[in-house]
Every structure is written in C-alpha cells, then in structure tokens.
N, C-alpha and C positions, 0 to 999 in steps of 0.2 A: 502492501498498501504507499503511494507517494505521499509526500505531505502536503492538504490542501493550499489551495495559493493562499489562502486568508489566514495561515494561521500567524503572519505576524502581527496582524491587526485583533488577532483575539489574544495573542500573548500581553498584549499592553491592556486589557482588561484583565489579564488575569494576574499582572504585575501588583496593582492597588489592590486586589482582591488578597492576594499572599500578606500583603504587609496587614491587610484588616485583620487574616483569620491566627494570626502565627501569636496564639496567647503567649508566648513567652516574649513578644517583641525582638524577638528575630530580626533585622535588615535584611532587605535585601542585596544583592549584589547589583552592579551597574545594569542598563538595560542593553548592554551590548551581548554581556551571558546569559541574563533574563533565567528569572525565574530561583537563582542559584542563592541558596541562604546561607549565610556566614552557621555560626556554631549554635544555634535553635537545639535548646532538648526537647526533643522528641519524650521523652517521658514525660518532662512536665507538662507538655500539651497534652498528653492522656491523661496524666493524674488532674489536672488541676481544669479540664474541660476545656469548653471555649464560651464566650463571650456571647450574649444573646445576639449581637451583632453579628457575628461570627458566625453563630449559626445557623443566621439568615443567610449570609454569606455565601458559604460553604451548598447551601442548597440550589443555591441560584442555579440555573443552568449554564449561564453567561460564562461561568468559571471556563478556562480557555481548553483544559485539559478534563472536561466531563465527558466521560464515557470513551474516552482515547484509548487506541488499542495497540499492541504491542509493536507493530510495524512504523508506527505514527509517531509513539515514545521515544523508539529506538533512532527515530532520523533526527527527533529532536535533540536527542544527547550523544548523536554522532558529530552535530554542527557545532555544540557547546552551548543550545538557546536552552538548556535542561540536566539538570544532575537527578541523578536516582537518589542522593539525601533528599533534593526539594520535592520529586515527586512522592516518596516515602514520606514524608511529612506533613505532603498534601492529603495523602491517604488516612494519617492520622488525624488529621484535623477533622475530616469529613468523618470518622467513625466517633471522635468524641460529639461532635455535633449531633449525631443521627442516632447513636446507636442505642446510648442508655440515656442519652434526651432527646428532646428532640419529638421525630415519631417514633422513638424506641424503639426500633428493628429487634435489637436482642440478639444479631445474629453472631456474633464475635465471641466466644468465649473466654477467651486468653490473647493479648498480644505479646508479640516478641520483643523482651528490652534489648535484644541484640540489632532489631531490624536497622535502627540508623547505623550503628557500626558497618555492619554489613555493607550496607549502601555507599558507606565512606570508602570503604575498601572496594567495592566496585568502581566509582568514579575514580579512585586512583589508579587501578591498572586501566581503567580506560586513557585517565591521562598521558600513561606511559606507554600507552600502545596497542595496549592486549585488550582484547572484544572475546569473549568466550563463545559468544553466539547471539540470537534474537532473543533470547532471554537476559540477557547481561543488565544489571541494574533493575529489571522489572519486579515489582513487588507483587508478591499471591498470597492468599490463604488457603488455608490446608483444613481440611476436615478434624475432626478432634478424634477421629482411631488412627490417624498415620502417628507412628513414632516418630520424635524428634530428640534427637541426643544435644537439650541445651538446658535452658531454664526456665521452658514453657513442660506443661504435664500432656501426658498421653489418656483420654479418662473413656471414653463412647461414651462422655458424659454422665458417669456416672459417678458417687461420691467415694466409689468403695477401691478407687485409683486415684484420687484428688491429691494422694501425698507420695505419689512413687513415679521417678523421673524414669522415663523410656531408658534403656541403657546403651542403646545405639540408634542410629537413623535408619527408618526405613529403606530400602533400595530408591526406590523415587525421590524420597528427601536429598540422598545423598546426588541424585541427579540432576537435582533442583540445585541445590548448594554450586555443585560442577558446573553446571548452564550460568551458575551464575545471578540466578534468583536471588530476591529480597524475600525471605520467608517472613510476612507481617506477621502473623499468626496463625489461630486456629479457631476455627468456624463452631455453632453450638449444632446440636444432629437429633433426630430420635433418639434418643438412647439406645445406647446395644446395637444402633443400627436398627431401630426396629423392630429387635427378635426378644421381645421381653413380654410380651402382654399381644393378646386377640383384641381390646378395648384399648388399643393406644390412642392418645393422640400424637399425629405429627408434628417435630419441629419443638417437644417439650423433653427438655431431661432434667436429672435431680442436679447436676451441676451447674446447665446453664440455663435452666427455666425454658420460657416458651419463644420462640423464635416467630415475627409475625413478618406479613406479605407486604411489599414495600409498595403494593397496587392499591390495594384495601386492607388498612390494617389491621380489620378482625375477622380478614380470609386468610385458611391454612396457607403454609408454603409447600404442603406434602412432604415428602422426606424418603429417607431418611436424610438424603444431604440436604436441612431445610437453610442451616447457617451458609453455607455457602452460596446456595442459590438466592437467599434474601441478599446476602452482602453482594454476591455481582451483581445484581438488578440493582442495590443504592449506589454502584458505581463505589465499594470501599476497596477494592485495589482491580489490577487490572485482569487476572485472570485468577482460576481458581480451581480445586480440585475435591472432586466427591469420590465414593466409591459407592457400588449397587453390587447386589446380589440379585434384585429382580426390581427395576424400577425406582431404585434410590438414587439415580441419578437422571434419566430421564424424565421423571413425574414432574421433580422439583425445577428442573429447566424448562419444561414445556411450562409448569404454573406461574413461573419467577420471570419468564420471557427473554430465556436465556437460550442458548445455543449447547448443547450436552451430548459428548461422547462417551458409549458405555463400549470399550472397545472386546475386542476377541479376546476370550478366554487366554492369557499367558503373554498377551504384546505390552501389558505394563506388570511389572513384578508384584507381588502381594506381602513378600516377605516385610515384617515392619508393622503389618495394618492387623488391627483386631478383627479373626475372622468372624463371618455363618457360615460358609461354605467353600470348600477347596475345589468344587466343580462350577459352582459359577460366581463368584466372588471377583472381582478387578476394581480400580481403579481407574477415573478420565476426567476429564478437561470439562471442565463448566465456566463459560466464559459468553460474552455479549458478543461475538462474530464467528460466522466459519473459520475465518482468518488468525481469528488468535486460538482459535481450541484445536486447529490442525498444527500452530507453530509448538505449542502444548503437548502434544499427542506426540510429535516425532521426539522432542527434546528427550522424552523421557524412559524411550523404549531400550532393548537392553538384555543380552541376558544373565540369570542371576543364580548363582549356585545355592541360594536360600529358597528358590523356587522353580522349581524342577517343572510347570506348566510353560514355563520364558523357553527351553529348547526349544520348542518346534515355532519360537517366533522366526528362528536363524534364517534368513530369507527374505522377509517378509514387513520389514522395517524399511521406515523411508522417511525423506523429510518431506511432509505432507504439504508443505505449503506449495511443493511444484504441483498439487492436484486442483489448486487455485482458478479454475476455469471458467469464464462468466458466461461461456456459452454450452456450459456443461451439460448441461437439459438436451440439448438436440441430439436426434437419434436413439438418446436413450429408449430404452423400455422398461416401464415403470409399472407394475403390478398392482392393484388397488385390494388392499386385504377388507374388502366391503362386512365380512361375517362379525371384521372385528373395529368397523369404523362407525358404525349408525349406535349410537348411545344418548346424543342430545343434539336438539335441534338447532342452537347458535354453533356447536361443535360442526356438527352436518353441512350449514350451511359456508364455514368456513372450509371445511375440507374440498365441497364444490369447487368454491373460488379457488384453492390451492390449484386443484384438477386442470382448471380453465387456464392457468396462467402457464402450467408445465405447457399445456397442450401449443400453446401461443408462444412457447421459447422451442418448440421442437421434439418434446418428449412424445414417444408412442407409447399412450395410457391403454390398458388392458384392464378392465372391470366389467365383473368379478375376478380378480387373482386372489381369492378365499383361503385361510389357512383353515383348517379343521378343527373342531372344538368336543375332542375327547374327554368325557368324564375324568377319565382315570387320571390324566394329567395332574389335576392339583393334589390332588391323592398322594402320587406319587414323589411328585416336587416335596410336598411337605416331609416324607417321610427321609428324603433325602437329606434335607436343611436341618431335621432334628440329629440325626446323626452326624453329619459332617460338624454340624454345631457344636455338640459335645465335643469330639474328638479336638477339633479345630483350637477352642478357646480354653481347654486344658492345655493342649501344648505353648499356646500363646502365652499363656500364665506361667508356664516354667521359663519361657524365653525372658521374662522381665526381672528374671532373679529374687532373692532373696527377700528385698526391699517391699515386697509388694502384697497388698492386704489379705486378698483373697486369689487362693491357689488353683481353685477348681471349681466345676461349674458349681458342683454341692456347695462350697462354700460358700459360691457368690449367693447360691440361694439363701443361706442361712442368714449372711450379713444384711442380705434386705431385709429379711423379716425382723432382725434385732431393729434394725435404721428405717421401717416401713412410714415411719412420720414422716421423714423428707424426701424419705428414694419412691414411695408409692401412695403419694396422698390420693392420685387420683386414678390409677387403675395399677392391675397388680402383675405375676407375673407368671400367671398361665402358659406360656411357651417356655421358660427356663423348666417349670416341674416336667412339662410332656418330652420337652430334649435329655433331662436326666434319665427317665426311665430307659432311651436306647443302648443300643449294647456295641459293642465293639463294628468297625467298618468292614469285618470279616463276615458277620450277618449276612444269612443267603437274603432275610428283607430288605436290606439294604442293598446288596447287591442287583437284586431285581428290581428295587425302587427306581436306580439309575440307568439299567438298559430301556425300563417302557419312558423315561424321558428322555432318552436319545433317540430313539425312537420315534415317537413321536412327534418331537421337535424337528429333529434333523432329519431320520428317511424317509419320513410319512409326513414330515411337516414343510417348515423350510426350505428344504431340497428339492422334494416333489414339487412345489408349486412353482418354484424359478427357473426348474428345469422344463414342466407341463409348457411353459407360456415363454422361456426363453429369455429371463428376464436379470434386468441389473441389480433391481432395488425392487422393493414391496414398499408400500407406503400405506400408512393407517393412524392417525391422531394420535397423540402421545397424550393429552390429557383432558378430563373434564375443566371447565372452571372451577376456579378455586372455591371452595367450602365455607362456610362460617365455622369458625375453630369453636370445637366444644368440648371442653377438656372434662365434663360430666360423663357425655355418652359416647366418645372419640371419634374417630374419622369418619366419614359417609363417602363413600368412594361410590360414582356412577359409571364411570368407564373409562379407558387406558389399559391397553393391550400392551403390557412387556413382557409377559411371561414367554412367549418362544426364545427370540432372543437371547432372554437370559437365561433360561434351560439347557438351550443348544452352546450357551456359550460364542455365541454368534454379535457379530459389532452393528451396531445402532446409534442413527445420530438423530437428534430432535432439533428443528431450528421452527424459530417461532411463522405463523402461519397466521395469525390474526386475533382479533381480542371478541369478547363475548360480554358486554357492558360492561367495558374498561378490561378485564381481566383476556390475560394472557391464555391464549392455546397453540399447541405445538404441532408439528407434522413428523412423524418418524419416518426415517430412510433405515430398512433392513436389508443385509446382505448376508452372503457368506462367510464362514471364516476367512480371514487375511484378507478380508474386499477393502479397510477402511479407505484405501485411494480412491476407489469407486464412490464411495459413499459420500465421500470429502467435497469430489468433484458435483456429484447431484445438487447435495447439500446448499452445494455457495452458489450453482446456478440457480437453485431455487431461491436462495436470500436475494441473490443480485436483481432477481429478475421480478420478487416483490416487496421488498425491503418491510416487511410489514411485523417487524420491531418497534415497541413503541416505549420509551422510559416508563420507569412509574411515576405517579403522581401523589402515593402517600395522602390517595382519602380515608377519613374514617373509619366510614361505612359507605354500601351504597345505598340508594335513594334520598 
C-alpha cells in the first residue's frame, strides 16, 4: 500500500493532537521529523490516564493515524515521518482514553511495561539501517492465552493463573519479536477460550471482566477472541492475534467488523498457547484489512520442534502479501454454501449484495454448493474436544512449571469451586466437569469420533463439494448481527457456521460484507488445506470491490 497523497496534510492535524494527548506533557519533535516525541513516559500515560480533552481528541477520526495499516505506517517510519515510539504512545493514549474510561471497551487485559522500550530499540535499529521486515516497529495486541516470557501474565482470563508468569515465549511470540513487532499488551477473552460452561457469556473472564462491542456497547463481541476483536475494531493497535478452535477468530472478527484469518492447522505453531484441541486449535491474524492480515500471516509461519503439526507446513508457507490482487475475483469459481447461509433477513440481504458484487467483479458463482448437515458431526466434535482438552490442558500446566497454582484440570475444577464468588458469579464449569470424565487419547471412543469428524468435514464435506463444483472457495456468512449481552442467560447465537473449516483443520477468512442496523456482518471464504494464498487473493478482491467495512461509532444502544 502506498502512502496516500494527503498524508502530510493529515500529519499536521496529528501533531497538534499529539501535543494535546500526551498526558505527561512530552514535547513533539520538529515538523520535519513529524510525530516524533522526546522521552515521554508511556507508563505514566497508562497509569494517569488522559484528560477529558485528550479523551475527546483521541476519539476523533481526524487523528492522522486513525486506522492506518502496516504498509502505510512502515512507509512513514521509513521516511522519518513517524517513529515506533510515537506510534506506540499513540495507541497507549487511545487505550487510556477509551478502554477503561470513555466508552469503556474493556478489551485490554494487561499492557506491556516493556512496550516503549521495545519501540525505542526498533527505532534505534532503523536509524542504524537495520529493518527486520514489514512488522518492524508495528504495535500488536495478542490474546491472553498466548505465552509471553516478560512482565505480563498468561492466564486465559482465569484468576487461577494470575500470579504465575510463563517461563518462555510461545513460538509465534518469538516470531513476533524476531520480526520487530512491538508487543503492546494482551487482550481479554472468553475465559478458557469459552470452553468452561454451556451457559457462558462471550467476552467475559474472571480476570478481565466483560469486553464490550465498539459498534454498540450493550452488544456482544462474540468470542473467544473478544478482546482482540474489540481492540482492533476500536483502533487500539495496528494488528492483533486471536486463537480459534471453532469460530473464535472468525465470529468475533465478523461481529467486530474485522478481517480474520483462521489458518490451516499447522501453518502457525501452537506451542505456548493454552490449548483446547490438538486437532483444531490455531492462532491467526485479526486486523482491519486483508493486507494487514496477510502481512502478519506470513511473518509468523515456520516449523516448530515443539509442535509436530507444523512439519506439514513445509513448502506451504509464503509471503502472503504477494497474493494481494485487486482483480482477484476475476474468473474465480466460488460456491455458495446456501444451506449454511440463510438464518437472518438482514444477513441474507447482505449476502445477496455480496454475491452480486462478486459477479460484477468477474467471479463465477455456483449457487447452491451447500455442505451436508449430518446430525452426528456435533456429537463427534464434542467428544474430540473433551478428550483433547483434558489431555492438552494437563500437558500445558506441566509446561508452566512448579509455580502455577493448578497442575491439572481436576485441580482447576476444585480451584474454581473454592473461588466461585469471583470465578463463577454468572455461569459454572459444566464443560470442565464433562471433559474431566474423558479417558486417554487411546480410547476407541475418541479415535472413532475423530475419524468421524474427518470423514464428515473433509472427505464428504469440503473436499467433496469443492471437487464436484470445481471451486476455488466456498462462501457463507460469518456471523449473525451482534446480540445484546446477557450475563444471566448467556449467549444466544442464531447463525454463522464455522464448524466445517474448524473441524477439518482447513483455512477460512472473514471479510466485512455489510451491516445490519449498524452492526457488522462478515463473509467467510473457505478452502482446502494450505490454500491461504488463494483465499487471500479472493478476500482482497472482495474487500477492494465492496469497501464494506465501516469504523465503529460507540453507540450506547440501538434505537
């Protein structure tokens, strides 16, 4: 992405705003260097908050850096018009003004005390002529189930892990640091990635409380990557990372008006990520544009000795920004998973508009190209997840060492019961209790269930439909419009089908396709294993053809 021609004009506005916004009173450097602060203390900005005037300014979209992407920010830093330190402080100020005050999004569970120092180091490297890649100096927020060996905690939102630091970085955090990204902080989530209760409320955790939807504040963010979705939607960082077992990237990305990529299982390592399912878990990008998501996707790939699933990624990784082709829909065969698509009149209308736009852009639409809806898939997936969760969580606790407060799922269940006033004020741990009854992964019940999952989602599902219709991708709506949050009764989903790609371990990308009464709805592109490049091309082509994303408005309620 090239720097827009009006960037210099917009920077003039931003210089004035940065002076007003810097809570410590840090001075800006000269106009020639642009947005380069002196030694402002980001920690004091974080602790003291911002004045009312600063809060109003940081909310304004006239901010020159509002929703800027990786390529634009990198170009500004390359020519000396921006520093990573100034960019990092801009996000810290916006978080201070909007996350725990102002609209109170409550998306960030913890800020990194080392963020400013990392940014300074990246600025020094750039000045010395060393640039590590497109993420050099770019601030990122990651979900609080991803290990980081620093002053932050990794807790999955649970108070049970609040006093135990992770002993080492997750592989993808190592890759982030190696790419020069600034680890800004961690985001709230549905506690234990929403695998604790059958009556849970997405976006709530014992440690982090409730995350709110930036579009309409009394609406839900979906989950489990609720904090990343809300934070990136509210422009608290340039890029973000969520995790998914079944829907936890795609659904909150769709509901929060973002681009989310759930990669093929194994494209990104899972080591150092609090698990649910060895066969379905993956982390992935959550960003405001396809270009940003593509840049992040390629930077964190690699074979990890701690995650054998990454061995299969050899020969399948790429610089996914090379797949950003504005005319990418031309000639593509796209099937409409119609049986999975029709669940809400407003979403239905947005889908028809999206299909028309793709046809106009040159795509060949096959409609219907529905996936089957076997009754046994839900039961088989639940069995697989229960078995794998117990085994995986017990192994993860062992990796955290002697300091962790709980060392098994059984101990966690007992801890929650003792601390139920804080940990279970709204919903319980029915899924924990169910999973604890599971046996070892050698059980025939587990092996049969996993075989059923693969047969239904791969052989008789995605593979069969795509082969039959000679498709490049399948499409379906990513989500229903966000529902009103109800801590007492829990979530009430009415549509959006992420299960096929999740259970198969295949990639999917959601892109904004419109709004329903101001609430975002997304369109998912699903493909076979390792087809991320094709999906990026199609998603980028759709994004550029429709420009459907709208920034949030922070309404208190609808009506």
